[in-house]
LODRENSE-466298 format. One record per atom (N, C-alpha, C): residue in three letters; x, z, y. Coordinates in steps of 0.2 Angstrom, whole numbers, padded with zeros to 4 digits, always signed. Each point is the difference from the previous one (the first is absolute). Layout:
BEGIN
ALAXZY ...
! end
This chain:
BEGIN
MET+0004+0000-0006 MET-0004+0000+0006 MET+0004+0000+0006 HIS-0002-0003+0005 HIS+0004-0001+0007 HIS+0001+0007+0003 PRO+0006+0001+0003 PRO+0001+0007+0003 PRO-0005+0001+0005 VAL-0002-0005+0004 VAL-0005+0002+0006 VAL-0006+0002-0003 THR-0002-0003-0006 THR-0007+0001-0003 THR+0001+0008-0003 LEU+0005+0001-0003 LEU+0001+0007-0002 LEU+0000+0005+0005 LEU+0003-0001+0006 LEU+0000+0004+0006 LEU-0007+0001+0003 ALA-0004-0006+0000 ALA-0007+0000+0002 ALA-0004+0005-0004 ILE+0001+0000-0007 ILE-0004+0004-0005 ILE+0003+0007+0001 ALA+0006+0001+0000 ALA+0003+0007+0000 ALA-0001+0004+0007 TRP+0000-0003+0005 TRP-0001+0003+0007 TRP-0006+0004+0001 PRO-0006-0003-0002 PRO-0006+0004+0001 PRO+0000+0007-0004 ALA+0002-0001-0007 ALA+0001+0005-0004 ALA+0004+0006+0002 ARG+0006-0002+0003 ARG+0005+0005+0003 ARG-0003+0003+0006 LEU-0003-0004+0004 LEU-0004+0003+0006 LEU-0005+0005-0002 SER-0004-0001-0005 SER-0005+0004-0002 SER+0003+0007-0003 ALA+0006-0001-0004 ALA+0003+0006-0002 ALA+0003+0004+0005 ASP+0003-0003+0005 ASP+0002+0004+0006 ASP-0005+0004+0003 LEU-0006-0004+0001 LEU-0005+0004+0004 LEU-0003+0006-0004 ARG+0000-0001-0007 ARG-0002+0005-0004 ARG+0005+0006+0000 GLY+0006-0002+0000 GLY+0005+0005+0001 GLY+0000+0004+0006 LEU-0002-0003+0006 LEU+0000+0003+0006 LEU-0005+0006+0001 PHE-0005-0001-0004 PHE-0006+0005+0000 PHE+0000+0004-0007 ALA+0006+0000-0003 ALA+0000+0004-0007 ALA+0001+0007+0001 TYR+0003+0002+0006 TYR+0001+0007+0002 TYR-0004+0003+0005 HIS-0002+0006-0001 HIS-0005+0003+0005 HIS+0003+0000+0007 PHE+0006+0001+0001 PHE+0003+0001+0006 PHE+0000-0006+0004 MET+0000-0006-0003 MET-0001-0007+0003 MET-0007-0001+0002 VAL-0005+0003-0004 VAL-0007-0001+0002 VAL-0001+0004+0007 ASN+0003+0006+0000 ASN-0001+0005+0006 ASN+0003-0004+0006 ALA+0006-0003-0002 ALA+0004-0003+0006 ALA-0004-0006+0003 TYR-0003-0004-0004 TYR-0004-0005+0002 TYR-0007+0002+0004 GLU-0003+0005-0003 GLU-0006+0003+0004 GLU+0002+0003+0006 ALA+0006+0004+0001 ALA+0002+0003+0006 ALA+0002-0006+0005 GLY+0004-0005-0003 GLY+0002-0006+0004 GLY-0006-0003+0003 THR-0005-0001-0004 THR-0006-0004+0003 THR-0003+0004+0006 ILE-0001+0006-0001 ILE-0003+0005+0005 ILE+0004-0001+0006 VAL+0007+0002+0000 VAL+0004+0000+0006 VAL+0000-0007+0003 ALA+0000-0005-0004 ALA+0001-0007+0003 ALA-0006-0002+0004 VAL-0006+0002-0002 VAL-0006-0001+0004 VAL+0000+0004+0006 LEU+0001+0006-0001 LEU+0000+0005+0006 LEU+0005-0002+0005 ALA+0006-0001-0002 ALA+0006-0002+0005 ALA-0002-0007+0003 ALA-0003-0004-0003 ALA-0001-0007+0003 ALA-0006+0001+0005 LEU-0005+0004-0001 LEU-0005+0000+0005 LEU+0002+0004+0006 VAL+0003+0006-0002 VAL+0002+0005+0006 VAL+0006-0004+0004 GLY+0004-0003-0004 GLY+0006-0003+0003 GLY-0002-0006+0005 TRP-0005-0003-0002 TRP-0003-0006+0004 TRP-0001+0003+0007 PHE-0004+0005+0000 PHE-0001+0003+0007 PHE+0006+0003+0003 MET+0005+0003-0004 MET+0006+0002+0003 MET+0004-0005+0004 VAL+0000-0006-0004 VAL+0004-0005+0003 VAL-0003-0003+0006 LEU-0007+0000+0000 LEU-0004-0003+0006 LEU+0001+0005+0006 ARG+0000+0006-0002 ARG+0001+0005+0006 ARG+0007+0001+0002 ARG+0005-0003-0003 ARG+0007+0001+0001 ARG+0002+0007+0000 GLN-0002+0003-0006 GLN+0002+0007-0001 GLN+0005+0000-0006 SER+0004-0005-0001 SER+0004+0000-0006 SER+0005+0005+0000 PHE+0003+0002+0006 PHE+0004+0006+0000 PHE-0003+0006-0002 ALA-0006+0001+0002 ALA-0004+0006-0003 ALA+0000+0000-0007 GLY-0002-0006-0003 GLY-0001-0001-0007 GLY+0007+0002-0004 HIS+0005-0003+0003 HIS+0007+0002-0003 HIS+0001+0007+0000 THR-0001+0003+0006 THR+0001+0007+0000 THR-0004+0004-0005 LEU-0006-0001+0000 LEU-0004+0004-0005 LEU+0002-0002-0007 SER+0002-0005-0002 SER+0003-0002-0007 SER+0006+0004-0001 VAL+0005+0001+0005 VAL+0006+0004+0000 VAL-0002+0007-0001 VAL-0005+0003+0003 VAL-0002+0007+0000 VAL-0002+0002-0007 ALA-0002-0005-0004 ALA-0002+0002-0007 ALA+0006+0003-0004 PHE+0006-0003+0002 PHE+0006+0003-0004 PHE+0001+0007+0001 PRO+0001+0003+0006 PRO+0001+0007+0001 PRO-0006+0004-0002 GLY-0006-0003+0000 GLY-0006+0003-0003 GLY+0001+0002-0008 ALA+0002-0006-0003 ALA+0001+0001-0007 ALA+0006+0005-0002 ALA+0005+0000+0004 ALA+0006+0004-0001 ALA-0002+0007+0002 ALA-0004+0002+0005 ALA-0002+0006+0001 ALA-0005+0003-0005 ALA-0004-0004-0003 ALA-0005+0002-0005 ALA+0004+0002-0006 THR+0006-0004-0002 THR+0004+0001-0006 THR+0003+0007+0001 LEU+0003+0001+0007 LEU+0003+0006+0001 LEU-0004+0006+0000 ALA-0006-0001+0002 ALA-0005+0006-0001 ALA-0003+0001-0006 GLY+0001-0005-0005 GLY-0003+0001-0007 GLY-0007-0002+0000 VAL-0003-0004+0004 VAL-0007-0002+0000 VAL+0000-0008-0001 SER-0006-0003-0001 SER-0001-0007-0002 SER+0003-0004+0006 VAL+0004-0005-0003 VAL+0003-0005+0005 VAL-0005-0004+0004 GLY-0006-0001-0003 GLY-0005-0004+0003 GLY-0003+0004+0006 LEU+0000+0007+0000 LEU-0002+0004+0005 LEU+0005-0001+0006 GLY+0007+0000-0002 GLY+0005-0002+0006 GLY-0001-0006+0003 TYR-0002-0005-0004 TYR-0001-0007+0003 TYR-0005+0000+0005 TYR-0006+0002-0002 TYR-0006+0000+0004 TYR+0000+0005+0006 GLY+0003+0006-0002 GLY+0000+0005+0006 GLY+0005-0002+0006 PHE+0006-0003-0002 PHE+0004-0002+0005 PHE-0002-0006+0004 CYS-0003-0005-0004 CYS-0002-0006+0003 CYS-0006+0001+0005 LEU-0004+0005-0002 LEU-0006+0001+0004 LEU+0002+0004+0006 GLY+0005+0005-0001 GLY+0002+0004+0006 GLY+0004-0005+0005 ALA+0004-0004-0002 ALA+0004-0005+0004 ALA-0005-0005+0004 ALA-0006-0002-0004 ALA-0004-0004+0003 ALA-0004+0003+0006 LEU-0002+0007-0001 LEU-0003+0003+0005 LEU+0004+0002+0006 LEU+0007+0001-0001 LEU+0005+0001+0005 LEU+0001-0006+0004 ILE+0000-0006-0003 ILE+0001-0006+0004 ILE-0007-0002+0003 ALA-0005+0002-0002 ALA-0007-0001+0003 ALA+0000+0003+0007 LEU+0003+0006+0000 LEU+0000+0004+0006 LEU+0005-0003+0006 ALA+0004-0005-0002 ALA+0004-0003+0005 ALA-0004-0004+0005 PRO+0003+0000+0006 PRO-0004-0004+0005 PRO+0001-0007-0001 ARG-0006-0004+0001 ARG+0000-0007-0001 ARG-0004-0003+0005 GLY+0004-0003+0005 GLY-0004-0003+0005 GLY+0003-0007+0001 SER-0001-0003+0006 SER+0003-0007+0001 SER+0007+0000+0000 ALA+0003-0006-0001 ALA+0007+0000+0000 ALA+0003+0001+0008 ALA-0005-0001+0004 ALA+0002+0000+0007 ALA+0002+0008+0002 VAL-0004+0004-0003 VAL+0001+0007+0002 VAL+0004+0004-0006 GLY+0003-0004-0004 GLY+0005+0003-0005 GLY-0003+0003-0006 GLY-0007-0001-0001 GLY-0003+0003-0006 GLY+0003-0002-0007 PHE+0001-0007-0001 PHE+0003-0002-0006 PHE+0007+0003-0001 SER+0004+0000+0005 SER+0007+0003-0001 SER+0000+0007-0001 GLN-0005+0004+0003 GLN-0001+0007-0002 GLN-0002+0001-0008 GLU-0005-0004-0002 GLU-0002+0000-0007 GLU+0006-0001-0004 SER+0004-0006+0001 SER+0006-0002-0004 SER+0005+0006+0000 ALA+0001+0003+0005 ALA+0005+0006+0000 ALA-0003+0006-0004 VAL-0006+0001+0000 VAL-0003+0005-0005 VAL+0001-0002-0007 ILE-0002-0006-0001 ILE+0001-0003-0007 ILE+0007+0000-0003 GLY+0005-0002+0005 GLY+0007+0000-0002 GLY+0002+0007-0001 THR-0002+0005+0004 THR+0002+0007-0001 THR-0002+0003-0007 VAL-0007-0001-0001 VAL-0003+0002-0007 VAL+0004-0003-0006 GLN+0002-0007+0001 GLN+0003-0003-0006 GLN+0007+0003-0001 ALA+0004+0001+0005 ALA+0007+0003+0000 ALA+0000+0007-0003 PHE-0005+0004+0003 PHE+0000+0007-0002 PHE-0002+0001-0008 THR-0005-0004-0001 THR-0003+0001-0007 THR+0005-0003-0005 LEU+0003-0005+0001 LEU+0005-0003-0005 LEU+0006+0005-0001 ALA+0002+0002+0006 ALA+0006+0005-0001 ALA-0003+0007-0004 SER-0006+0002+0001 SER-0003+0005-0003 SER+0000-0001-0008 GLY-0002-0006-0001 GLY+0000-0002-0007 GLY+0007+0000-0004 PHE+0005-0002+0003 PHE+0007+0001-0003 PHE+0002+0007+0000 LEU-0003+0005+0005 LEU+0002+0007-0001 LEU-0004+0003-0006 PHE-0006-0002-0001 PHE-0004+0003-0005 PHE+0003-0002-0007 VAL+0003-0006+0000 VAL+0004-0003-0006 VAL+0006+0005-0002 ALA+0003+0001+0006 ALA+0007+0004-0001 ALA-0002+0007-0002 LEU-0006+0003+0003 LEU-0002+0007-0002 LEU-0002+0001-0007 TYR-0002-0006-0003 TYR-0003+0000-0007 TYR+0006+0000-0004 HIS+0002+0006-0004 HIS+0006+0001-0004 HIS-0001-0003-0007 GLY-0006-0002-0002 GLY-0001-0003-0006 GLY+0002-0007+0000 PHE-0002-0003-0006 PHE+0001-0008+0000 PHE-0006-0003+0002 LEU+0001-0003+0006 LEU-0006-0004+0003 LEU+0000-0007-0003 GLU-0003-0001-0005 GLU+0001-0007-0004 GLU-0003-0005+0004 GLY-0005+0001+0004 GLY-0004-0006+0003 GLY+0002-0002+0007 VAL+0006+0002+0002 VAL+0002-0002+0007 VAL-0001-0008+0001 ASN+0003-0003-0004 ASN+0000-0008+0000 ASN-0007-0002+0000 SER-0004+0003-0005 SER-0007-0003+0000 SER-0004+0002+0006 LEU+0002+0006+0003 LEU-0004+0002+0006 LEU+0002-0005+0006 LEU+0006-0003+0000 LEU+0002-0004+0005 LEU-0002-0007-0001 PHE+0001-0003-0007 PHE+0000-0007-0001 PHE-0006-0002-0005 GLY-0003+0005-0002 GLY-0006-0001-0005 GLY+0001-0001-0007 THR-0005+0001-0004 THR+0001-0001-0007 THR-0007-0001-0003 PHE+0000-0003-0006 PHE-0007-0001-0003 PHE+0000+0005-0006 LEU+0005+0004-0001 LEU+0000+0005-0006 LEU-0003+0006+0002 GLY-0003+0003-0004 GLY-0003+0007+0001 GLY-0006+0001+0005 ILE-0003-0006+0001 ILE-0006+0001+0004 ILE-0006+0003-0005 THR-0003+0006+0002 THR-0004+0003-0005 THR-0007-0002+0002 ASN-0005+0002-0005 ASN-0007-0001+0001 ASN-0002+0003+0006 GLY+0002+0006+0001 GLY-0002+0004+0006 GLY+0002-0003+0006 GLN+0006-0003+0001 GLN+0002-0004+0006 GLN-0004-0006+0001 VAL-0002-0003-0005 VAL-0004-0006+0001 VAL-0007+0002+0002 LEU-0003+0005-0003 LEU-0006+0003+0003 LEU+0000+0002+0007 THR+0005+0003+0002 THR+0001+0003+0007 THR+0000-0006+0005 MET+0004-0005-0002 MET+0001-0006+0004 MET-0007-0004+0000 LEU-0004+0000-0005 LEU-0006-0004+0000 LEU-0005+0004+0005 LEU+0000+0007+0000 LEU-0004+0004+0004 LEU+0002-0001+0007 VAL+0006+0000+0002 VAL+0003-0001+0007 VAL-0002-0007+0002 ALA+0001-0005-0004 ALA-0001-0007+0002 ALA-0007-0001+0002 LEU-0005+0003-0004 LEU-0007-0001+0001 LEU-0002+0004+0007 GLY+0003+0006+0001 GLY-0001+0003+0006 GLY+0002-0004+0006 VAL+0006-0003-0001 VAL+0003-0003+0006 VAL-0004-0007+0001 LEU-0001-0003-0005 LEU-0004-0007+0001 LEU-0007+0001+0002 VAL-0003+0005-0002 VAL-0007+0002+0003 VAL+0000+0001+0007 THR+0005+0004+0002 THR+0001+0002+0007 THR+0002-0006+0004 LEU+0004-0005-0003 LEU+0002-0006+0004 LEU-0005-0004+0001 ALA-0005-0001-0005 ALA-0006-0004+0000 ALA-0004+0002+0006 LEU-0001+0007+0000 LEU-0004+0003+0006 LEU+0002-0001+0007 VAL+0007+0000+0000 VAL+0003-0001+0007 VAL+0003-0007+0001 GLY-0001-0004-0005 GLY+0004-0006+0001 GLY-0002-0005+0006 ARG-0006-0001+0001 ARG-0002-0004+0006 ARG+0002+0003+0007 PRO-0001+0006+0001 PRO+0002+0003+0007 PRO+0008+0000+0000 LEU+0003+0001-0006 LEU+0007+0001+0000 LEU+0003-0007+0001 LEU-0003-0005-0003 LEU+0003-0007+0002 LEU-0001-0002+0007 PHE-0006+0002+0003 PHE-0001-0001+0007 PHE+0006+0004+0004 ALA+0001+0006-0001 ALA+0005+0004+0003 ALA+0007-0002-0001 SER+0001-0003-0006 SER+0007-0003-0001 SER+0001-0006+0004 ILE-0005-0005+0000 ILE+0001-0006+0004 ILE+0001+0001+0007 ASP-0005+0004+0003 ASP+0000+0000+0007 ASP-0002+0007+0002 PRO+0004+0005+0000 PRO-0001+0007+0001 PRO-0004+0002+0007 ALA+0003-0004+0005 ALA-0003+0001+0007 ALA-0007-0002+0000 VAL-0002-0005-0002 VAL-0007-0002+0000 VAL-0004+0004-0005 ALA+0003+0002-0006 ALA-0004+0005-0004 ALA-0001+0007+0003 VAL+0004+0002+0004 VAL-0001+0006+0004 VAL-0006-0001+0005 ALA+0000-0006+0003 ALA-0005-0001+0005 ALA-0007+0000-0003 HIS+0000-0002-0006 HIS-0006-0001-0004 HIS-0002+0007-0004 GLY+0004+0005+0002 GLY-0002+0007-0003 GLY+0003+0001-0007 VAL+0004-0004-0002 VAL+0003+0001-0007 VAL+0005+0006+0000 PRO+0000+0005-0004 PRO+0005+0005+0000 PRO+0006-0002-0003 VAL+0004-0003+0004 VAL+0007-0003-0002 VAL+0004+0005-0002 ARG+0001+0005+0004 ARG+0005+0006-0002 ARG-0002+0003-0007 LEU-0006+0001-0001 LEU-0002+0003-0006 LEU+0001-0004-0006 LEU-0002-0007+0001 LEU+0001-0005-0005 LEU+0007+0000-0002 GLY+0005+0000+0005 GLY+0007+0000-0001 GLY+0002+0006-0005 ALA-0002+0006+0002 ALA+0001+0005-0004 ALA-0002+0000-0007 VAL-0006-0002-0001 VAL-0003-0001-0007 VAL+0004-0005-0004 PHE+0002-0006+0004 PHE+0004-0005-0004 PHE+0006+0003-0002 LEU+0004+0004+0004 LEU+0006+0003-0002 LEU-0001+0004-0006 VAL-0005+0004+0000 VAL-0001+0004-0006 VAL-0001-0004-0006 LEU-0004-0006+0000 LEU-0001-0004-0005 LEU+0007-0004-0002 LEU+0004-0001+0005 LEU+0007-0003-0002 LEU+0004+0005-0003 GLY+0000+0006+0002 GLY+0004+0005-0004 GLY-0002+0001-0007 LEU-0007+0000-0001 LEU-0002+0001-0007 LEU+0002-0006-0004 THR+0000-0006+0003 THR+0002-0006-0004 THR+0007+0000-0001 ALA+0004+0002+0004 ALA+0007+0001-0001 ALA+0002+0005-0005 ALA-0003+0005+0000 ALA+0001+0005-0005 ALA-0002-0002-0007 ALA-0006-0004-0001 ALA-0002-0003-0006 ALA+0005-0005-0003 THR+0002-0005+0005 THR+0004-0005-0002 THR+0007+0002-0002 THR+0003+0005+0003 THR+0007+0003-0001 THR+0001+0001-0007 GLN-0006+0003-0004 GLN+0001+0002-0007 GLN+0001-0006-0004 VAL-0001-0006+0002 VAL+0002-0006-0004 VAL+0006-0004+0003 THR+0001-0001+0006 THR+0005-0004+0003 THR+0006+0005+0003 GLY-0001+0006+0000 GLY+0005+0004+0003 GLY+0000+0001+0008 ALA+0003+0005+0003 ALA-0001+0001+0007 ALA+0003-0005+0004 LEU+0005-0003-0002 LEU+0004-0005+0004 LEU-0003-0007+0000 LEU-0004-0001-0005 LEU-0003-0007-0001 LEU-0007-0001+0000 VAL-0004+0005+0003 VAL-0007+0000+0001 VAL-0001-0006+0005 PHE+0005-0001+0004 PHE-0001-0005+0005 PHE-0001-0007-0003 ALA+0002-0001-0006 ALA+0000-0007-0003 ALA-0008-0001-0001 LEU-0004+0005-0002 LEU-0007-0002-0001 LEU-0004+0001+0006 LEU+0002+0005+0005 LEU-0004+0001+0006 LEU+0001-0006+0005 VAL+0006-0003+0000 VAL+0001-0005+0005 VAL+0000-0007-0002 MET+0003-0002-0006 MET+0001-0007-0001 MET-0006-0003-0003 PRO-0004+0002-0004 PRO-0006-0003-0002 PRO-0005-0001+0006 PRO-0001+0005+0004 PRO-0004-0001+0006 PRO+0003-0005+0005 ALA+0006+0000+0001 ALA+0004-0004+0005 ALA-0001-0007-0003 THR+0001-0001-0006 THR-0001-0007-0004 THR-0007-0002+0002 ALA-0005+0004-0001 ALA-0007-0002+0001 ALA-0001-0002+0007 GLN+0003+0003+0005 GLN-0001-0001+0007 GLN+0003-0007+0002 ARG+0005-0001-0004 ARG+0004-0007+0001 ARG-0005-0006-0002 LEU-0004+0002-0005 LEU-0004-0006-0004 LEU-0007-0001+0004 THR-0002+0006+0002 THR-0007-0001+0004 THR-0001+0006+0005 ALA-0004-0002+0005 ALA-0001+0005+0005 ALA-0007+0003+0000 ARG-0004-0002-0005 ARG-0007+0002-0002 ARG+0001+0007-0003 PRO-0003+0005+0003 PRO+0001+0007-0003 PRO-0002+0001-0008 ALA-0006-0003-0001 ALA-0003+0001-0007 ALA+0005-0004-0005 LEU+0001-0006+0002 LEU+0005-0004-0005 LEU+0007+0003+0000 GLY+0002+0003+0006 GLY+0007+0003+0000 GLY+0000+0006-0005 LEU-0005+0004+0000 LEU+0000+0006-0004 LEU+0000-0002-0007 LEU-0004-0005-0002 LEU+0000-0003-0007 LEU+0007-0002-0002 VAL+0003-0004+0004 VAL+0006-0003-0002 VAL+0005+0005+0000 SER+0000+0005+0004 SER+0005+0006+0000 SER-0001+0003-0007 VAL-0006+0002-0002 VAL-0001+0003-0007 VAL+0003-0005-0006 ILE-0002-0006+0001 ILE+0002-0005-0006 ILE+0008+0000+0000 VAL+0003+0000+0006 VAL+0008+0000+0000 VAL+0002+0006-0003 ALA-0002+0006+0002 ALA+0002+0006-0002 ALA-0001+0001-0007 LEU-0005-0002-0003 LEU-0002+0001-0007 LEU+0005-0005-0004 GLY+0001-0006+0002 GLY+0005-0004-0003 GLY+0007+0002+0000 VAL+0002+0003+0005 VAL+0007+0003+0001 VAL+0001+0006-0005 ILE-0005+0005+0000 ILE+0001+0006-0004 ILE-0001-0002-0007 TRP-0005-0004-0002 TRP+0000-0002-0007 TRP+0006-0003-0003 SER+0002-0005+0004 SER+0006-0004-0002 SER+0006+0005+0000 ALA+0001+0004+0005 ALA+0006+0004+0000 ALA+0000+0005-0006 LEU-0006+0003-0002 LEU+0000+0005-0005 LEU+0002-0004-0007 ALA-0002-0006-0001 ALA+0001-0004-0006 ALA+0008-0001+0000 ILE+0003-0003+0006 ILE+0007-0001+0000 ILE+0004+0006-0001 ALA-0002+0005+0003 ALA+0004+0007+0000 ALA+0000+0002-0007 TYR-0005-0001-0004 TYR-0001+0003-0007 TYR+0005-0004-0005 TYR+0001-0006+0002 TYR+0004-0004-0005 TYR+0007-0001+0003 THR+0002+0003+0006 THR+0007-0001+0002 THR+0002+0007+0002 PRO+0007+0001+0001 PRO+0003+0007+0001 PRO-0001+0001+0008 TYR-0003-0004+0004 TYR+0001+0001+0007 TYR-0007+0004+0002 PRO+0001+0004+0006 PRO-0005+0005+0002 PRO-0007-0004+0002 LEU-0005+0003+0000 LEU-0007-0002+0002 LEU+0000-0002+0007 GLY+0003+0005+0005 GLY+0000-0001+0007 GLY+0003-0007+0002 PHE+0006-0002-0003 PHE+0003-0006+0001 PHE-0004-0006-0001 TRP-0004+0000-0005 TRP-0004-0006-0002 TRP-0006+0000+0005 VAL-0003+0006+0001 VAL-0005+0000+0005 VAL+0002-0003+0007 THR+0005+0002+0002 THR+0003-0002+0007 THR+0002-0007+0000 THR+0003-0002-0005 THR+0003-0007-0001 THR-0006-0005+0000 LEU-0005+0001-0005 LEU-0006-0004+0000 LEU-0004+0000+0006 ALA-0001+0005+0003 ALA-0004+0001+0006 ALA+0004-0004+0006 PHE+0006+0001+0000 PHE+0004-0004+0006 PHE+0000-0007-0001 GLY+0001-0002-0007 GLY+0000-0007-0001 GLY-0007-0004+0002 LEU-0006+0004-0002 LEU-0006-0003+0002 LEU-0001+0000+0008 TYR+0003+0005+0003 TYR-0001+0000+0008 TYR+0004-0006+0002 VAL+0006-0001-0002 VAL+0004-0006+0002 VAL-0003-0007-0001 VAL-0003-0001-0006 VAL-0004-0006-0001 VAL-0006-0001+0005 ALA-0003+0006+0001 ALA-0006+0000+0005 ALA+0002-0002+0007 ALA+0006+0003+0002 ALA+0002-0001+0007 ALA+0003-0007+0001 LEU+0003-0003-0006 LEU+0002-0007+0001 LEU-0006-0004+0000 GLY-0005+0001-0004 GLY-0006-0004+0000 GLY-0003+0000+0007 ALA-0001+0006+0003 ALA-0003+0001+0006 ALA+0004-0004+0006 GLY+0007+0000-0001 GLY+0004-0003+0005 GLY-0001-0008+0000 LEU-0001-0002-0007 LEU-0001-0008-0001 LEU-0007-0002+0003 ARG-0005+0005-0001 ARG-0006-0002+0003 ARG+0000+0000+0007 GLN+0003+0005+0004 GLN+0000+0000+0007 GLN+0004-0006+0002 ARG+0005-0002-0003 ARG+0004-0006+0002 ARG-0004-0007+0000 ARG-0004+0000-0006 ARG-0004-0006-0001 ARG-0006+0000+0006 GLY-0002+0006+0001 GLY-0005+0000+0005 GLY+0002-0002+0007 ARG+0006+0002+0002 ARG+0003-0002+0006 ARG+0001-0007+0001 ARG+0003-0003-0006 ARG+0001-0007+0000 ARG-0007-0004+0001 SER-0005+0002-0004 SER-0007-0003+0001 SER-0002+0001+0007 ALA+0001+0005+0003 ALA-0002+0001+0007 ALA+0003-0004+0005 GLN+0007-0002-0002 GLN+0004-0004+0005 GLN-0002-0007-0001 ARG-0002-0002-0007 ARG-0002-0007-0001 ARG-0007-0002+0003 GLY-0004+0005+0001 GLY-0007-0001+0002 GLY+0000-0003+0007 PRO+0003+0003+0005 PRO+0001-0003+0007 PRO+0003-0007+0000 LEU+0005-0001-0004 LEU+0004-0007+0000 LEU-0005-0005-0003 GLN-0004+0002-0005 GLN-0004-0005-0003 GLN-0006-0002+0005 ARG-0002+0005+0004 ARG-0005-0002+0005 ARG+0002-0004+0005 ALA+0007+0001+0002 ALA+0003-0003+0006 ALA+0001-0008-0002 ALA+0001-0001-0007 ALA+0001-0006-0002 ALA-0006-0004-0001 
! end
């Protein structure tokens, strides 16, 4: 039989065996369940974060998860409690920062508070690690993520947090979109912009805490920023953008888990690499479309003149 024919016959069987092997262990089932939950959550909340230009706040909240986990380990309590407690506390602290127009320095004041929170909490995290005299096995996983050891309890907690965040986001979504696009006009129409900003930061903190448990504290950004940024490169329509963001995030996390399972390289690397690759492709495609649009606009007057 011809080698190409043999390959065509053997390849589907091998793929089927690999897929069965992927879900042969319960920890991989938990990893895919947790990955699916955080991908949807990060894609939707991250879309608003990118639109509101609060990526620095999102990065800080993801970094805060590391000292939270280290403090929980030092105190002998659940690591998840440290994740959620520290991220929520940091979100509330950032929400108290003044945020006005750029002309009066509101954004710079907020950025200063965010940077201060990030520096202090990150330094505190390394202090907690140093104070813990036992063997802190999960430092690398806290920072860079892992698909090993995700428990049923963690999956359930992520699901409950995700449901609460998404229900709240659905309730405040329309006024939050209005306040994100044009806050000055939103204030004039009676929209509580300041309150919505604080609520969104709390949702962002919960999202960062949940996502950290899969991607690690330093790589939450990969899911919070890149899929939403990719979606916003592809479409300006909010509903379609949210859908594209979810599809991209799910594709990234599902593919990254499969590749990480069959290779010796960490999950966070694959999540970041795949998400970055898709963003580059979307950015190049958007650039080509804009160039074609400019050429068409230039041809139009010339054709009419001729």
